[in-house]
VOBA-567852 format. One record per residue: y, x, z of N, C-alpha, C in turn; residue number from 0. Coordinates in Angstrom, 2 decimals. Atoms other than C-alpha are relative to their C-alpha. Layout:
+---------+---------+---------+---------+---------+---------+---------+---------+---------+-----+
|     n_y |     n_x |     n_z |    ca_y |    ca_x |    ca_z |     c_y |     c_x |     c_z |  nr |
+---------+---------+---------+---------+---------+---------+---------+---------+---------+-----+
|       Y |       X |       Z |       Y |       X |       Z |       Y |       X |       Z | NUM |
...
+---------+---------+---------+---------+---------+---------+---------+---------+---------+-----+
END
This chain:
+---------+---------+---------+---------+---------+---------+---------+---------+---------+-----+
|     n_y |     n_x |     n_z |    ca_y |    ca_x |    ca_z |     c_y |     c_x |     c_z |  nr |
+---------+---------+---------+---------+---------+---------+---------+---------+---------+-----+
|    1.09 |    1.04 |    1.13 |  175.10 |   84.76 |   78.09 |   -0.54 |   -0.96 |    0.41 |   0 |
|   -0.10 |    1.08 |   -0.16 |  174.39 |   82.51 |   80.43 |    0.58 |   -1.15 |   -0.21 |   1 |
|   -1.19 |    1.34 |    0.38 |  175.40 |   78.64 |   79.23 |    0.59 |    0.44 |   -1.16 |   2 |
|   -0.73 |   -0.46 |    1.47 |  176.60 |   80.44 |   75.63 |    0.24 |   -1.70 |   -0.43 |   3 |
|    0.09 |    1.07 |    1.07 |  175.53 |   76.65 |   74.21 |    1.09 |   -0.50 |    0.08 |   4 |
|   -1.08 |    1.07 |   -0.06 |  178.39 |   74.31 |   75.62 |    1.66 |    0.48 |    0.29 |   5 |
|   -1.12 |    0.13 |   -0.23 |  181.41 |   75.88 |   77.04 |    0.21 |    1.16 |   -0.74 |   6 |
|   -0.85 |   -1.35 |    0.48 |  184.22 |   78.84 |   75.73 |    0.06 |    0.79 |    1.08 |   7 |
|   -0.57 |   -1.16 |   -1.10 |  184.36 |   80.77 |   78.84 |   -1.62 |    0.72 |    0.31 |   8 |
|    1.35 |   -0.69 |   -0.67 |  181.58 |   83.29 |   79.56 |   -0.10 |    0.87 |    1.00 |   9 |
|    0.02 |   -0.92 |   -0.90 |  181.16 |   84.82 |   82.57 |   -1.51 |    0.84 |    0.20 |  10 |
|    1.05 |   -1.32 |   -0.36 |  178.52 |   88.25 |   83.16 |   -0.04 |    0.75 |    0.49 |  11 |
|   -0.20 |   -1.05 |   -0.27 |  178.10 |   90.94 |   84.84 |   -0.69 |    1.47 |   -0.88 |  12 |
|    0.45 |   -0.91 |    1.06 |  176.43 |   92.80 |   81.70 |   -0.47 |    1.70 |    0.81 |  13 |
|    0.13 |   -2.09 |   -0.06 |  175.33 |   96.39 |   83.67 |    0.91 |   -0.09 |    0.15 |  14 |
|   -0.84 |   -0.52 |    0.33 |  178.61 |   96.78 |   83.51 |    0.71 |    1.55 |    0.24 |  15 |
|   -0.20 |   -0.95 |   -0.68 |  178.77 |   99.56 |   85.78 |   -0.09 |    1.05 |   -0.65 |  16 |
|    0.94 |   -1.24 |    0.32 |  176.46 |  101.61 |   83.53 |    1.06 |    1.18 |   -0.41 |  17 |
|   -1.23 |   -1.26 |    0.26 |  179.49 |  103.95 |   82.15 |    0.29 |    0.85 |    1.06 |  18 |
|   -0.57 |   -1.42 |   -0.65 |  179.81 |  105.22 |   85.19 |   -0.88 |    0.52 |    0.98 |  19 |
|    1.47 |   -0.55 |   -0.37 |  176.40 |  106.24 |   85.80 |    0.08 |    1.89 |   -0.20 |  20 |
|   -0.05 |   -1.81 |    0.19 |  175.94 |  110.22 |   86.24 |   -0.75 |    0.69 |   -1.62 |  21 |
|    0.73 |   -0.54 |    1.33 |  173.41 |  110.89 |   83.56 |   -0.19 |   -1.21 |   -1.29 |  22 |
|    0.34 |    0.46 |    0.52 |  172.46 |  109.48 |   80.52 |   -1.12 |   -1.37 |   -0.45 |  23 |
|    1.90 |    0.39 |    0.07 |  168.48 |  108.97 |   81.30 |    0.30 |   -1.23 |    1.44 |  24 |
|    0.06 |    1.10 |   -0.52 |  170.23 |  106.62 |   84.34 |    0.39 |   -1.26 |   -0.71 |  25 |
|   -0.37 |    1.75 |    0.54 |  171.58 |  104.11 |   82.34 |   -0.94 |   -0.27 |   -1.09 |  26 |
|    0.83 |    0.56 |    0.44 |  168.72 |  103.71 |   80.45 |   -0.74 |   -0.34 |    0.86 |  27 |
|    0.66 |    0.19 |   -0.79 |  166.53 |  103.86 |   83.02 |    0.38 |   -1.51 |    1.25 |  28 |
|    0.02 |    0.77 |   -0.52 |  168.42 |  100.84 |   84.71 |   -0.05 |   -1.24 |   -1.09 |  29 |
|    0.41 |    1.30 |    1.18 |  168.50 |   98.99 |   81.49 |   -1.74 |   -0.41 |    0.07 |  30 |
|    1.50 |    0.20 |    0.38 |  164.79 |   99.10 |   81.15 |   -0.16 |   -0.96 |    1.62 |  31 |
|    0.67 |    0.76 |   -1.13 |  164.46 |   98.12 |   85.24 |    0.53 |   -1.45 |   -0.02 |  32 |
|    0.01 |    1.26 |    0.10 |  166.53 |   95.15 |   84.88 |   -0.28 |   -1.02 |   -0.96 |  33 |
|    0.23 |    1.22 |    0.58 |  165.25 |   94.01 |   81.81 |   -1.46 |   -0.31 |    0.06 |  34 |
|    1.60 |    0.44 |   -0.82 |  161.55 |   94.17 |   83.70 |    0.34 |   -1.01 |    0.99 |  35 |
|   -0.22 |    1.21 |   -1.03 |  163.36 |   92.14 |   86.59 |   -0.01 |   -0.85 |    0.01 |  36 |
|   -0.34 |    1.38 |    0.37 |  164.56 |   89.71 |   84.81 |   -1.10 |   -0.83 |   -0.87 |  37 |
|    1.48 |    0.71 |    0.18 |  161.17 |   89.43 |   83.16 |    0.07 |   -1.13 |   -1.23 |  38 |
|   -0.49 |    1.29 |    1.44 |  162.80 |   86.56 |   80.09 |    0.49 |   -1.08 |    1.04 |  39 |
|   -0.61 |    1.68 |   -0.68 |  164.32 |   84.25 |   83.34 |    1.26 |   -0.03 |   -0.36 |  40 |
|   -1.02 |   -0.36 |    0.37 |  167.55 |   85.42 |   81.90 |    0.42 |    1.17 |   -0.82 |  41 |
|   -0.42 |   -0.94 |    1.29 |  169.40 |   87.30 |   79.33 |    0.40 |    0.95 |    0.78 |  42 |
|   -1.32 |   -1.35 |   -0.57 |  170.54 |   90.81 |   80.12 |    0.62 |    0.49 |   -1.29 |  43 |
|   -1.81 |   -0.05 |    1.40 |  173.77 |   92.04 |   78.09 |   -0.30 |    1.51 |    0.86 |  44 |
|    0.43 |   -0.90 |    0.12 |  173.42 |   95.91 |   78.20 |    1.33 |    0.35 |   -0.53 |  45 |
|   -0.66 |   -1.03 |    0.49 |  176.61 |   97.90 |   78.49 |    0.44 |    1.47 |   -0.62 |  46 |
|    0.02 |   -1.23 |    1.18 |  177.06 |  100.28 |   75.45 |    1.06 |    1.14 |    0.36 |  47 |
|   -1.04 |   -0.94 |   -0.13 |  180.40 |  101.81 |   76.30 |   -0.20 |    1.71 |    0.17 |  48 |
|    0.40 |   -1.49 |   -0.36 |  180.62 |  105.71 |   76.33 |    1.26 |    0.58 |   -0.77 |  49 |
|   -0.93 |   -0.75 |    0.33 |  183.12 |  108.24 |   75.67 |    0.10 |    0.45 |   -1.95 |  50 |
|   -0.21 |    0.40 |    1.22 |  181.99 |  108.53 |   71.94 |   -1.18 |   -1.44 |   -0.84 |  51 |
|   -0.02 |    1.42 |    0.48 |  181.24 |  106.28 |   69.28 |   -2.03 |    0.67 |   -0.50 |  52 |
|    0.83 |   -0.33 |    0.41 |  177.92 |  108.56 |   68.66 |   -1.44 |   -0.88 |    1.35 |  53 |
|    0.82 |    0.30 |   -1.15 |  176.66 |  108.01 |   72.21 |   -0.12 |   -1.51 |    0.32 |  54 |
|    0.31 |    1.70 |   -0.24 |  177.24 |  103.77 |   72.21 |   -0.79 |   -0.08 |   -1.43 |  55 |
|    1.05 |   -0.14 |    1.22 |  175.19 |  103.99 |   68.71 |   -1.40 |   -0.15 |    1.20 |  56 |
|    0.94 |    0.00 |   -1.00 |  172.24 |  105.58 |   70.88 |   -0.49 |   -1.06 |    1.32 |  57 |
|    0.16 |    0.34 |   -1.25 |  172.78 |  103.46 |   74.24 |   -0.30 |   -1.15 |   -1.33 |  58 |
|    0.48 |    1.77 |    0.07 |  172.48 |  100.03 |   72.08 |   -1.57 |   -0.20 |   -0.95 |  59 |
|    1.38 |   -0.64 |    0.42 |  169.39 |  101.79 |   69.78 |   -0.51 |   -0.80 |    1.55 |  60 |
|    0.42 |   -0.07 |   -1.02 |  168.44 |  101.86 |   73.34 |   -0.50 |   -1.51 |    0.94 |  61 |
|   -0.28 |    1.43 |   -0.16 |  169.67 |   98.49 |   74.60 |   -1.69 |   -1.25 |   -0.66 |  62 |
|    0.71 |    0.68 |    0.67 |  167.25 |   97.06 |   71.61 |   -1.35 |   -0.09 |    0.39 |  63 |
|    1.03 |   -0.25 |   -0.45 |  163.99 |   98.99 |   72.58 |   -0.35 |   -0.56 |    1.29 |  64 |
|    0.19 |    0.73 |   -1.35 |  164.21 |   98.07 |   76.07 |   -0.08 |   -1.38 |    0.11 |  65 |
|    0.21 |    1.89 |   -0.06 |  164.59 |   94.19 |   75.45 |    1.23 |   -0.22 |    0.52 |  66 |
|   -1.55 |    0.31 |   -0.93 |  168.11 |   93.80 |   76.74 |    0.40 |   -1.19 |   -1.22 |  67 |
|   -0.20 |    0.98 |    0.30 |  169.07 |   90.72 |   75.20 |    1.22 |   -0.53 |   -1.09 |  68 |
|   -0.68 |    0.29 |    0.50 |  172.46 |   91.35 |   73.89 |    0.67 |    1.24 |    0.68 |  69 |
|   -0.61 |   -1.63 |   -0.52 |  174.85 |   94.86 |   74.16 |    1.50 |   -0.81 |    0.24 |  70 |
|   -1.55 |   -0.14 |   -0.45 |  178.62 |   94.66 |   75.60 |    0.50 |    1.28 |   -0.64 |  71 |
|   -0.93 |   -0.76 |    0.83 |  180.70 |   96.85 |   73.11 |    1.71 |    0.25 |    0.72 |  72 |
|   -0.78 |    0.26 |    0.13 |  183.86 |   98.08 |   73.98 |    1.02 |    1.59 |   -1.41 |  73 |
|   -0.93 |   -1.05 |    0.81 |  186.56 |  100.40 |   71.40 |   -0.53 |    1.31 |    1.05 |  74 |
|   -0.56 |   -1.64 |   -0.37 |  185.73 |  104.70 |   71.98 |    1.23 |    0.00 |    0.74 |  75 |
|   -1.69 |    0.32 |   -0.95 |  188.20 |  104.88 |   75.11 |   -0.17 |    1.72 |   -0.10 |  76 |
|   -0.67 |   -1.70 |    0.25 |  188.60 |  109.21 |   74.27 |    0.82 |   -0.06 |   -1.03 |  77 |
|   -1.71 |   -0.10 |    1.19 |  190.48 |  108.96 |   70.78 |    0.13 |   -1.35 |   -0.24 |  78 |
|   -1.02 |    1.25 |    0.83 |  192.52 |  105.77 |   69.65 |   -1.00 |   -0.03 |   -1.40 |  79 |
|    0.61 |   -0.24 |    1.72 |  190.74 |  104.92 |   66.41 |    1.13 |   -0.97 |   -0.57 |  80 |
|   -0.26 |    0.98 |    0.83 |  192.04 |  102.93 |   64.05 |    0.43 |   -1.75 |    0.04 |  81 |
|    0.29 |    1.71 |   -0.05 |  192.00 |   98.56 |   63.38 |   -1.06 |    0.58 |   -0.67 |  82 |
|    1.74 |   -0.47 |    1.20 |  189.19 |  100.25 |   60.17 |   -0.40 |    0.78 |    1.08 |  83 |
|    0.84 |   -1.16 |   -1.08 |  188.05 |  103.10 |   63.07 |   -0.97 |   -1.39 |    0.69 |  84 |
|    1.02 |   -0.18 |   -0.99 |  186.96 |  100.43 |   65.03 |   -1.07 |   -1.53 |   -0.20 |  85 |
|    1.09 |    1.01 |    0.51 |  185.54 |   97.24 |   62.77 |   -0.99 |    1.08 |   -0.52 |  86 |
|    1.01 |   -0.97 |    0.32 |  183.53 |  100.37 |   61.29 |   -0.81 |   -0.03 |    1.82 |  87 |
|   -0.07 |   -0.44 |   -0.86 |  182.99 |  101.31 |   64.94 |   -1.29 |   -1.27 |    0.07 |  88 |
|    0.47 |    1.13 |   -0.48 |  181.85 |   97.70 |   65.91 |   -1.20 |   -0.52 |   -0.58 |  89 |
|    1.36 |    0.08 |    0.88 |  179.64 |   97.28 |   62.52 |   -0.86 |    1.00 |    0.35 |  90 |
|    0.74 |   -0.70 |    0.06 |  178.14 |  100.24 |   63.25 |   -1.43 |   -0.41 |    1.56 |  91 |
|    0.65 |    0.56 |   -1.20 |  176.83 |   98.86 |   67.23 |   -0.62 |   -1.13 |   -0.55 |  92 |
|    0.76 |    1.22 |    0.38 |  175.91 |   95.76 |   65.35 |   -1.34 |    0.25 |   -0.68 |  93 |
|    1.00 |   -0.71 |    0.81 |  173.28 |   97.79 |   63.33 |   -1.11 |    0.44 |    1.18 |  94 |
|    1.18 |   -0.70 |   -0.41 |  171.93 |   99.96 |   65.40 |   -0.75 |   -0.75 |    1.71 |  95 |
|    0.92 |    0.92 |   -0.74 |  171.10 |   97.16 |   68.28 |   -0.43 |   -0.96 |   -0.50 |  96 |
|    0.73 |    0.91 |    0.54 |  170.36 |   94.65 |   65.98 |   -0.38 |   -1.34 |    1.29 |  97 |
|    0.20 |    0.65 |   -0.67 |  171.18 |   92.32 |   68.68 |    1.36 |   -1.13 |    0.48 |  98 |
|   -1.40 |    0.34 |    0.53 |  173.93 |   89.72 |   69.10 |    0.96 |    0.82 |    1.40 |  99 |
|   -0.75 |   -1.26 |   -0.31 |  177.31 |   91.77 |   70.53 |    1.23 |   -0.96 |    0.61 | 100 |
|   -1.00 |    0.73 |   -1.00 |  179.81 |   90.93 |   73.19 |    1.38 |    1.55 |    0.09 | 101 |
|   -0.73 |   -1.07 |    0.42 |  182.99 |   92.81 |   72.18 |    0.91 |   -0.27 |    1.01 | 102 |
|   -1.25 |   -0.24 |   -0.81 |  185.86 |   93.58 |   74.80 |    0.57 |    1.07 |    0.04 | 103 |
|   -1.16 |   -0.82 |    0.08 |  189.08 |   94.81 |   74.05 |    0.98 |    0.75 |    1.55 | 104 |
|   -0.32 |   -0.34 |   -1.22 |  190.83 |   96.55 |   76.71 |    1.78 |    0.11 |   -0.56 | 105 |
|   -0.75 |    0.46 |    0.15 |  194.46 |   95.57 |   77.19 |    1.03 |    0.73 |    0.99 | 106 |
|   -1.27 |   -1.18 |   -1.25 |  197.86 |   97.83 |   78.23 |    1.16 |   -0.84 |    0.65 | 107 |
|   -0.65 |    1.00 |   -0.36 |  200.38 |   97.28 |   79.98 |    1.10 |   -0.09 |   -0.97 | 108 |
|   -0.56 |    0.01 |    1.26 |  202.30 |   97.51 |   76.74 |   -0.20 |   -1.23 |   -0.90 | 109 |
|    0.24 |    1.32 |    0.59 |  200.43 |   94.11 |   75.74 |   -0.48 |    0.38 |   -0.95 | 110 |
|    1.23 |   -0.54 |    1.36 |  198.54 |   95.91 |   73.01 |   -1.22 |    0.64 |    0.63 | 111 |
|    1.76 |   -0.54 |   -0.28 |  195.14 |   97.24 |   72.99 |    0.12 |    1.80 |   -0.08 | 112 |
|   -0.09 |   -1.88 |    0.00 |  194.09 |  101.07 |   73.06 |    0.46 |    0.53 |   -1.51 | 113 |
|   -0.14 |   -0.77 |    1.54 |  193.99 |  100.86 |   69.38 |    1.29 |   -0.44 |   -0.43 | 114 |
|   -1.09 |    0.17 |    0.46 |  197.42 |   99.88 |   69.27 |    0.74 |   -1.52 |   -0.29 | 115 |
|   -0.39 |    1.34 |    0.94 |  197.55 |   96.38 |   68.08 |   -0.14 |   -1.44 |    0.94 | 116 |
|    0.07 |    1.37 |   -0.74 |  197.95 |   92.76 |   69.53 |   -1.27 |   -0.86 |   -0.05 | 117 |
|    1.59 |    0.36 |   -0.47 |  195.16 |   90.55 |   70.93 |   -0.37 |   -1.10 |   -1.11 | 118 |
|    0.43 |    0.94 |    0.73 |  195.57 |   88.20 |   67.85 |   -0.50 |    0.58 |   -1.32 | 119 |
|    0.84 |   -0.71 |    0.68 |  194.80 |   91.01 |   65.05 |   -1.67 |    0.44 |    0.69 | 120 |
|    1.87 |   -0.91 |   -0.46 |  191.58 |   92.33 |   67.48 |   -0.77 |   -1.72 |    0.02 | 121 |
|    0.18 |    1.04 |    0.02 |  190.81 |   88.26 |   67.51 |    0.01 |   -0.30 |   -1.97 | 122 |
|    0.19 |    0.22 |    1.77 |  190.89 |   88.21 |   63.42 |   -0.90 |    0.75 |   -0.01 | 123 |
|    1.10 |   -1.06 |    0.36 |  189.22 |   91.25 |   63.06 |   -1.52 |   -0.10 |    0.62 | 124 |
|    0.53 |    0.25 |   -0.46 |  186.72 |   90.34 |   65.65 |   -0.99 |   -0.96 |   -0.96 | 125 |
|    0.18 |    2.00 |    0.35 |  186.05 |   86.37 |   64.44 |   -0.63 |    0.90 |   -2.02 | 126 |
|    0.61 |   -0.43 |    0.93 |  184.69 |   88.27 |   60.93 |   -1.42 |    0.71 |    0.10 | 127 |
|    1.29 |   -0.32 |   -0.55 |  181.21 |   89.48 |   62.68 |   -0.52 |   -0.51 |    0.35 | 128 |
|    1.19 |    0.99 |   -0.01 |  178.55 |   87.09 |   62.58 |   -1.14 |    0.62 |    1.34 | 129 |
|    0.54 |   -0.08 |   -1.09 |  177.04 |   89.08 |   65.20 |    0.38 |    0.26 |    1.04 | 130 |
|   -0.84 |    0.19 |   -1.03 |  179.71 |   89.05 |   67.57 |   -0.20 |   -1.43 |    0.37 | 131 |
|    0.72 |    1.44 |   -0.57 |  178.31 |   86.05 |   69.80 |    1.24 |   -0.29 |    1.13 | 132 |
|   -0.88 |    0.47 |   -0.56 |  181.58 |   86.30 |   72.33 |    0.84 |    1.48 |   -0.25 | 133 |
|   -0.75 |   -0.95 |    0.32 |  185.09 |   88.09 |   72.37 |    0.46 |   -0.01 |    1.90 | 134 |
|   -0.53 |   -0.01 |   -1.55 |  185.99 |   89.47 |   75.80 |    1.59 |    0.87 |    0.17 | 135 |
|   -0.85 |   -1.27 |   -0.32 |  188.74 |   91.27 |   77.68 |    0.03 |    0.54 |    0.82 | 136 |
|   -0.05 |   -0.68 |   -1.37 |  189.07 |   93.56 |   80.49 |    1.51 |    1.08 |   -0.13 | 137 |
|   -1.01 |   -0.76 |   -0.38 |  192.47 |   95.18 |   81.76 |    0.05 |    1.42 |    0.68 | 138 |
|   -1.14 |   -1.47 |   -0.75 |  194.42 |   98.43 |   82.64 |    0.70 |   -0.67 |    0.70 | 139 |
|   -1.85 |    0.80 |   -1.07 |  197.06 |   95.83 |   84.30 |   -1.22 |   -0.58 |    0.77 | 140 |
|    0.97 |    1.01 |   -0.82 |  195.37 |   92.80 |   86.31 |   -0.04 |   -0.77 |   -0.41 | 141 |
|    0.42 |    1.56 |   -0.15 |  194.45 |   89.29 |   86.50 |    1.46 |   -1.12 |   -0.43 | 142 |
|   -1.29 |    1.00 |    0.59 |  198.23 |   87.51 |   86.11 |    0.30 |    1.10 |   -1.18 | 143 |
|    0.02 |   -0.34 |    1.06 |  199.01 |   89.93 |   83.24 |   -0.71 |   -0.21 |   -1.19 | 144 |
|    0.87 |    0.59 |    1.69 |  196.14 |   88.76 |   80.99 |   -0.13 |   -1.55 |   -0.42 | 145 |
|    0.03 |    1.50 |    0.12 |  197.13 |   85.03 |   81.54 |    0.60 |   -0.57 |   -1.32 | 146 |
|   -0.56 |   -0.02 |    2.01 |  199.35 |   85.26 |   77.76 |   -1.32 |    0.19 |   -0.73 | 147 |
|    0.90 |   -0.11 |    0.55 |  196.06 |   86.78 |   76.36 |   -0.81 |   -0.65 |   -0.06 | 148 |
|    1.38 |    1.54 |   -0.47 |  193.22 |   84.51 |   77.95 |    0.55 |   -1.14 |   -0.68 | 149 |
|   -0.51 |    0.89 |    0.74 |  195.81 |   81.97 |   76.74 |   -0.34 |   -0.60 |   -1.42 | 150 |
|   -0.26 |   -0.11 |    1.42 |  195.90 |   82.79 |   73.22 |   -1.51 |   -0.26 |   -0.18 | 151 |
|    1.40 |    0.13 |    0.07 |  192.11 |   83.37 |   73.28 |   -0.71 |   -1.27 |    0.16 | 152 |
|    0.72 |    1.34 |   -0.54 |  190.96 |   80.35 |   74.79 |    1.04 |   -1.09 |   -1.60 | 153 |
|    0.28 |    1.32 |    0.10 |  193.13 |   78.35 |   72.34 |    0.33 |    0.59 |   -1.70 | 154 |
|    0.37 |   -0.12 |    1.61 |  192.40 |   80.24 |   68.79 |   -1.48 |    0.39 |    0.04 | 155 |
|    1.36 |   -0.48 |   -0.04 |  188.77 |   81.74 |   69.75 |   -1.09 |   -0.85 |   -0.67 | 156 |
|    0.90 |    1.44 |    0.31 |  186.12 |   79.90 |   67.58 |   -1.68 |    0.32 |    0.81 | 157 |
|    0.94 |   -0.70 |   -0.06 |  183.43 |   82.11 |   69.68 |    0.43 |   -0.04 |    2.04 | 158 |
|    0.33 |   -0.06 |   -1.69 |  182.79 |   82.11 |   73.78 |    0.94 |    1.03 |    0.32 | 159 |
|   -0.75 |   -1.29 |   -0.44 |  185.21 |   84.37 |   75.74 |   -0.49 |    0.65 |    1.58 | 160 |
|    1.06 |   -0.65 |   -1.53 |  184.09 |   86.95 |   78.61 |    1.33 |    0.85 |    0.06 | 161 |
|   -0.89 |   -0.77 |   -0.41 |  187.07 |   88.19 |   80.65 |   -0.65 |    0.64 |    1.53 | 162 |
|    0.25 |   -0.99 |   -1.35 |  187.05 |   91.12 |   83.45 |    1.35 |    0.66 |    0.05 | 163 |
|   -1.29 |   -0.65 |   -0.82 |  189.94 |   91.52 |   85.30 |   -0.65 |    1.81 |    0.71 | 164 |
|    0.63 |   -1.58 |   -1.09 |  189.19 |   95.52 |   86.65 |    1.12 |    1.04 |    0.23 | 165 |
|   -1.15 |   -1.03 |   -0.79 |  192.52 |   96.85 |   87.51 |    1.21 |   -1.09 |    0.40 | 166 |
|   -0.80 |    1.13 |   -0.64 |  195.46 |   95.35 |   89.39 |   -0.11 |   -0.34 |    1.20 | 167 |
+---------+---------+---------+---------+---------+---------+---------+---------+---------+-----+
END
């Protein structure tokens, strides 16, 4: 979120490894500690990714209560929802957090998202949400395979772009 003003590319750490902590309590403590340490000097983006929508909503609510500046959300990754299900999910995250939302979609080796659609459909859907301040992408492939999707987002998104190559 730092530097959202001028450019279209957003780089952040987003407390991104929160989903890999052992307990929900640890995740909450990391968010609280980070907000405390940042002390308003820089925005804190809390990752609310979770195996279930309910858990993600609880993390989004906690992020707001802890004083985070924004939340990072990915679609539920245990069950593959439909596009309508994803829209409902992101609306619920925005409502629970009442903070700006950075959405990351996950691209598979097939060139489609976890929900089975392509990046253009995701962009059209996400741009309907005023709470979505940046649209991001991570991948189950690698940086090279992301290039076409990054190009599409950079040419078509009205929002900053967050890219996280985390495989490959």
